[in-house]
C-alpha positions in Angstrom: 89.2 17.5 57.7 87.8 16.9 61.1 85.2 19.4 62.1 85.7 21.4 65.4 83.2 23.4 67.4 84.6 25.9 69.9 82.5 27.2 72.9 83.6 29.8 75.4 81.8 32.7 77.0 85.0 34.7 77.1 85.4 36.2 73.6 89.1 36.9 73.9 89.8 33.3 74.9 87.5 32.0 72.1 89.2 34.1 69.4 92.7 33.3 70.7 92.0 29.5 70.6 90.5 29.7 67.1 93.3 31.9 65.6 96.4 30.7 67.4 96.0 27.0 67.2 97.5 25.3 64.0 94.4 23.3 63.2 95.6 22.4 59.7 98.5 20.5 61.3 96.0 18.1 62.8 93.7 17.8 59.8 91.1 19.9 61.6 89.0 22.9 60.8 86.9 25.2 63.1 83.4 25.1 61.6 81.9 27.4 64.3 82.9 29.3 67.4 80.1 30.4 69.7 80.0 31.9 73.2 77.2 30.0 74.9 76.1 26.4 75.4 72.7 27.1 73.8 74.2 28.4 70.6 76.5 25.4 70.5 73.6 23.0 71.0 71.6 24.7 68.3 74.5 24.3 65.9 75.0 20.6 66.8 71.4 19.8 66.2 71.8 21.0 62.6 75.5 20.2 61.9 77.4 17.1 63.0 81.0 17.7 64.2 83.9 15.5 65.3 85.3 17.5 68.2 83.7 19.7 70.8 86.1 22.1 72.7 84.2 23.9 75.5 84.8 26.0 78.5 83.4 24.3 81.6 82.1 27.2 83.6 79.6 29.2 81.5 76.3 30.9 82.6 73.0 29.0 82.5 74.3 26.0 80.5 77.7 24.8 81.7 80.2 23.0 79.4 79.5 19.8 81.3 75.7 20.1 80.6 76.5 20.9 77.0 78.7 17.8 76.7 76.0 15.5 78.1 73.5 16.7 75.6 76.0 16.7 72.8 76.9 13.0 73.4 73.3 12.1 73.3 73.3 13.5 69.7 76.7 12.1 68.8 77.9 9.3 71.1 81.3 9.1 69.4 81.9 12.9 69.7 85.4 13.8 71.1 85.2 16.3 73.9 87.9 18.6 75.3 87.4 21.0 78.2 89.2 24.2 79.0 88.8 25.9 82.4 90.3 28.7 84.4 89.6 26.7 87.6 91.7 23.9 88.9 88.8 22.2 90.5 88.9 18.5 91.2 85.1 18.1 91.0 85.2 19.5 87.4 88.0 17.1 86.4 86.2 14.2 88.0 83.0 15.0 86.0 85.1 15.4 82.8 86.6 12.0 83.3 83.1 10.5 83.8 82.1 12.0 80.4 85.2 10.3 78.8 86.7 13.7 77.9 89.9 13.6 76.0 91.5 16.5 77.8 91.1 19.0 80.6 93.2 22.1 79.8 93.7 24.9 82.3 93.7 28.6 81.4 95.9 30.4 80.5 96.2 27.8 77.8 99.6 26.3 77.2 100.3 25.8 73.5 102.3 22.6 74.2 99.4 21.1 76.1 97.0 21.9 73.3 99.3 20.3 70.7 99.6 17.2 72.9 95.9 16.8 73.4 94.9 17.5 69.8 97.6 15.0 68.6 95.9 12.4 70.8 92.5 13.2 69.4 93.7 13.1 65.9 95.3 9.7 66.4 92.1 8.3 67.9 90.0 9.7 65.0 92.4 8.3 62.5 92.2 4.9 64.0 88.4 5.0 64.0 88.4 6.1 60.3 90.8 3.2 59.5 88.4 0.7 61.3 85.5 2.1 59.3 87.4 1.8 56.1 88.4 -1.8 56.8 84.8 -2.6 57.7 83.5 -1.0 54.5 86.1 -2.7 52.4 85.3 -6.1 53.9 81.6 -5.5 53.6 82.0 -4.7 49.9 84.1 -7.7 49.4 81.7 -10.0 51.3 78.7 -8.5 49.5 80.2 -9.6 46.2 80.2 -13.2 47.4 77.5 -13.2 50.0 74.0 -14.5 49.5 71.9 -14.8 52.7 69.6 -17.2 51.0 72.6 -19.5 50.4 73.3 -19.8 54.1 69.6 -20.5 54.8 69.6 -23.2 52.1 72.8 -24.8 53.4 71.4 -25.0 56.9 68.0 -26.2 55.9 66.3 -23.0 57.1 65.1 -21.7 53.7 61.5 -21.9 52.6 60.8 -23.1 49.1 63.2 -24.1 46.3 66.7 -22.6 46.1 67.5 -20.7 42.9 70.4 -22.7 41.4 70.8 -20.3 38.5 71.9 -17.7 41.1 74.4 -20.2 42.5 75.7 -21.0 39.0 76.2 -17.3 38.4 78.2 -17.0 41.7 80.3 -20.0 40.8 81.2 -18.3 37.5 82.2 -15.2 39.5 84.3 -17.3 41.8 85.8 -19.1 38.8 85.1 -22.5 40.3 85.1 -25.5 38.1 81.9 -27.4 37.8 82.0 -31.0 39.2 82.8 -32.1 42.7 82.6 -29.5 45.5 83.4 -29.4 49.2 82.2 -27.0 51.9 84.7 -25.6 54.4 83.3 -24.1 57.6 85.8 -21.6 59.1 85.7 -20.4 62.7 87.9 -17.8 64.5 89.7 -19.3 67.5 89.6 -17.9 71.0 87.8 -14.7 70.1 86.4 -14.2 73.6 89.6 -14.9 75.4 91.9 -12.9 73.1 89.8 -9.8 72.8 88.1 -9.6 76.2 90.6 -7.0 77.6 90.6 -4.7 74.6 88.5 -1.6 74.0 85.6 -1.9 71.5 87.6 0.1 69.0 90.5 -2.2 69.3 88.3 -5.3 69.0 86.6 -4.0 65.8 90.0 -3.0 64.3 91.4 -6.6 64.8 88.2 -8.3 63.5 88.0 -6.0 60.5 91.7 -6.7 59.7 91.1 -10.4 60.0 88.0 -10.3 57.8 89.9 -8.4 55.1 92.8 -10.9 55.3 90.3 -13.8 55.0 88.6 -12.3 51.9 92.0 -11.6 50.3 93.3 -15.0 51.1 90.3 -16.8 49.6 90.7 -14.8 46.4 94.4 -15.7 46.3 93.8 -19.4 46.8 90.8 -19.7 44.5 88.3 -20.4 47.4 84.8 -19.1 47.3 83.9 -17.1 50.4 80.3 -17.9 50.0 78.5 -16.5 53.0 78.7 -15.5 56.7 77.8 -18.2 59.2 76.7 -18.0 62.8 78.9 -16.0 65.2 82.5 -15.8 64.0 82.1 -18.4 61.2 82.2 -18.3 57.4 81.4 -20.8 54.7 83.8 -21.4 51.8 83.2 -23.6 48.8 86.2 -25.5 47.3 86.6 -27.2 43.9 89.5 -28.3 41.8 92.8 -29.8 42.9 94.8 -29.5 46.1 91.9 -28.3 48.2 93.4 -29.3 51.5 96.7 -27.6 50.6 95.0 -24.4 49.6 93.0 -24.3 52.9 96.2 -24.8 54.9 97.9 -22.0 53.0 94.9 -19.8 53.9 95.3 -20.5 57.6 99.0 -19.8 57.5 98.3 -16.5 55.8 95.7 -15.5 58.4 98.1 -16.4 61.3 101.0 -14.5 59.6 99.0 -11.3 59.0 96.7 -11.1 62.0 96.6 -11.7 65.7 93.9 -14.4 65.4 93.8 -17.9 64.0 91.2 -20.0 62.2 90.1 -23.6 62.4 88.3 -25.3 59.5 85.9 -28.2 59.4 86.1 -29.7 55.9 82.9 -31.4 54.7 82.4 -34.4 52.5 82.5 -34.3 48.7 79.3 -33.1 46.9 79.0 -34.5 43.5 76.4 -31.9 42.5 75.3 -28.5 43.8 72.2 -30.0 45.4 74.5 -32.0 47.7 76.2 -28.9 49.2 73.9 -28.8 52.3 75.1 -32.3 53.2 78.7 -31.2 52.8 77.9 -28.2 55.0 76.5 -30.4 57.8 79.5 -32.7 57.5 81.8 -29.7 57.8 79.9 -28.4 60.9 80.2 -31.9 62.5 84.0 -31.9 61.9 84.3 -28.4 63.4 82.6 -29.6 66.6 85.7 -31.9 67.1 87.9 -28.8 67.5 87.8 -29.3 71.2 89.5 -32.6 70.7 91.7 -32.1 67.6 93.0 -28.6 68.4 92.8 -25.3 66.7 94.5 -23.4 63.8 94.1 -26.4 61.6 91.9 -28.2 59.0 89.8 -31.0 60.5 89.1 -33.9 58.1 87.5 -37.4 58.3 90.9 -39.0 59.2 91.3 -36.6 62.1 88.1 -37.5 63.9 88.4 -41.3 63.4 90.8 -41.5 66.3 88.1 -40.2 68.7 85.9 -43.3 68.9 84.0 -44.3 72.0 86.3 -46.1 74.4 85.8 -47.9 77.7 84.9 -45.5 80.5 87.7 -45.1 83.0 87.3 -45.5 86.7 87.2 -41.8 87.3 86.7 -41.9 91.0 89.9 -43.9 91.6 91.9 -41.5 89.4 90.4 -38.4 91.2 91.4 -39.9 94.6 95.0 -40.2 93.4 94.9 -36.7 91.8 93.7 -35.1 95.0 96.2 -37.1 97.1 99.0 -35.8 94.8 97.7 -32.3 95.2 97.8 -32.5 99.0 101.3 -33.9 98.9 102.7 -31.3 96.5 103.5 -34.0 93.9 103.3 -32.0 90.8 104.5 -34.8 88.5 101.7 -37.1 89.7 99.2 -34.3 89.3 100.2 -33.9 85.7 100.1 -37.7 85.1 96.6 -38.0 86.5 95.3 -35.1 84.4 96.8 -36.6 81.3 95.1 -39.9 82.0 91.7 -38.2 82.6 91.7 -36.1 79.5 93.1 -38.8 77.3 90.1 -40.8 78.2 87.8 -37.8 77.8 89.0 -37.3 74.3 88.0 -40.8 73.5 84.4 -40.1 74.4 84.2 -37.8 71.4 81.5 -35.6 73.0 82.0 -31.9 73.6 79.7 -31.7 76.6 81.5 -34.7 78.2 84.6 -32.5 78.4 82.9 -29.7 80.3 80.8 -32.1 82.5 83.8 -34.1 83.6 85.8 -30.9 84.3 83.0 -29.6 86.4 82.8 -32.9 88.2 86.6 -32.7 89.0 86.2 -29.2 90.4 83.2 -30.1 92.6 84.9 -33.3 93.8 88.1 -31.3 94.6 86.1 -28.8 96.7 84.7 -31.7 98.7 88.1 -33.2 99.2 89.5 -29.9 100.4 86.5 -29.6 102.8 87.8 -32.7 104.5 91.0 -30.8 105.1 89.1 -27.8 106.5 89.9 -25.9 103.3 87.8 -25.0 100.2 88.3 -23.5 96.8 86.7 -20.2 97.8 89.2 -19.5 100.6 92.2 -20.8 98.7 91.6 -19.5 95.2 88.6 -17.3 95.5 86.8 -19.7 93.1 83.0 -20.0 93.4 82.0 -23.5 92.3 78.5 -22.2 91.3 80.0 -19.8 88.8 82.0 -21.8 86.4 80.4 -20.7 83.1 83.8 -19.3 82.0 84.8 -22.9 81.2 82.6 -22.8 78.1 84.9 -20.1 76.7 87.7 -22.6 76.3 87.7 -24.2 72.8 89.9 -27.3 73.1 90.5 -30.1 75.5 94.2 -28.9 75.8 93.0 -25.4 76.9 90.9 -26.8 79.7 93.5 -29.3 80.8 96.2 -26.6 80.9 93.9 -24.3 82.9 93.1 -27.0 85.4 96.7 -28.0 85.7 97.7 -24.5 86.7 95.0 -24.2 89.3 95.9 -27.6 90.8 99.6 -26.6 90.9 98.7 -23.3 92.7 96.4 -25.1 95.2 99.1 -27.7 95.9 101.7 -24.9 96.5 99.3 -23.2 98.9 98.6 -26.4 100.9 102.4 -27.2 101.0 103.4 -23.8 102.2 100.7 -23.8 104.9 102.4 -26.8 106.3 105.7 -24.9 106.4 104.3 -21.6 107.7 105.4 -22.0 111.3 109.0 -20.8 110.9 108.1 -17.9 108.5 111.4 -18.3 106.7 109.9 -17.7 103.3 108.3 -14.4 104.2 111.4 -13.3 106.0 113.4 -14.1 102.9 111.0 -12.0 100.8 111.4 -9.1 103.2 115.2 -9.3 103.1 115.0 -9.4 99.3 112.8 -6.3 99.2 115.0 -4.3 101.5 118.1 -5.2 99.4 116.4 -4.3 96.2 114.3 -1.2 97.1 116.0 0.9 94.4 115.1 -1.7 91.7 111.8 -2.0 89.9 110.3 -4.6 92.2 107.2 -6.6 91.2 105.5 -9.5 92.9 106.0 -11.6 89.7 109.8 -11.0 89.8 110.1 -11.8 93.5 107.9 -14.9 93.2 110.1 -16.1 90.3 113.2 -15.6 92.5 111.7 -17.8 95.2 110.3 -20.3 92.7 106.6 -19.8 93.6 103.6 -18.6 91.7 102.8 -14.8 92.1 99.2 -15.6 93.3 100.3 -17.9 96.0 103.3 -15.8 97.2 101.0 -12.7 97.3 98.4 -14.7 99.3 101.0 -16.0 101.8 102.6 -12.6 102.2 99.2 -10.9 103.0 98.3 -13.7 105.4 101.6 -13.4 107.3 102.2 -9.7 107.2 98.6 -8.3 107.2 99.3 -6.1 104.2 99.6 -6.6 100.4 103.0 -7.0 98.9 102.7 -3.8 96.9 101.7 -1.8 100.0 104.7 -3.3 101.9 107.1 -2.2 99.2 105.7 1.3 99.1 105.9 1.6 102.9 109.5 0.5 103.0 110.4 2.9 100.2 108.7 5.8 102.0 110.6 4.8 105.2 113.9 4.7 103.3 113.1 8.1 101.7 112.4 9.6 105.1 115.8 8.3 106.4 117.6 9.8 103.4 115.8 13.2 103.8 116.9 13.7 107.4 120.6 13.0 106.4 122.1 16.5 106.1 125.1 15.2 104.1 122.9 14.2 101.2 121.6 16.5 98.4 118.2 16.3 97.0 
């Protein structure tokens, strides 16, 4: 049961809330009901609770002051406010404190039920995350040995205790003989999870961890230890190693929202050779930027990426930028394909980023000759390009750069055609005819075969207002026209 603390200086309100609310329905129980902030704080210092429900306006210590002190004690405490005052300043402060609800007196039973249901759902989700984390931690602890990772990476001091490793191998039911190390890494973690709340992130990661541990057990793979960042080390032995790894990846993709890439190390003929197999696996995984993700990378995969003759990059860039200025999208794609095909042949991860940065800086210089720049066209600051390191494969970077060049090319092309304003006039006509529909910039841009970014930029430049503001204004004008028509009913 979730523990609830009630605080209200009005005894009738306090008793009514305690007695009339169906707490059991929400898996909650009132552990204390007090009529001052000081009593509540004394209770909290001795007894942890899950939910604090407090009146806002109380003498000496207000509900807001109590909430601030309570969250210092319990940062994850869920707070609900009740108040007889419909005061915006109170509501604003409640929002700043991340309150789950702001209920006005006299208390409406339906509103209480709605808010408590929301709190219960949030608490249940947090409990589920904790359970998944605990389950995974227990599973990992059975297999995990910090000293093993230090030994594999060469960071350990002294001799490694092979009797411990033999014991672990018996638990994992691995056959003695030839072994291989697989280094697993979650793909696109930063990109896929950046817009989620911390609770949502932890839930996804915990679910992935659990699926990984279960999948390794099912496939007879030893989840040996945690690596750096979002990496894990597995040890393989026996037959069909590659096939079992591939089935593991398929299982992860099927049961979670993330994927995993594996670098498969060389064969170790004895346990003492496992560190060499680990280093080999780590080297394979570094080729993910070239080979792609959600796959197993082996020796045969990286053989294709041998050092090739360096292309004449400046000539290709000149053609690329010329195609961009002439709105030749096919030639843009061809030039990028040529650049990154050569980049892959270099076989060096930093070469990919360095050449991409070089392309962007050269593009900005080319645009400057046209009295344009990346800052004015795309809002891109060429001194702040660290986000490129979040991309994990060459294809990801190439795809991102292709989209940016297409957008720049569209903007340059439409600037040439801006004199007659036909495009913006067409957009205005479209909006007027579809005011009653659910208009969005994305849908309108699709109708006119332009990117939303560029169409929004062009519309703002031509009309002096954002597209969304224009739609709202036209709707208000239309509503005003309808309201003054006496023949229409509201």
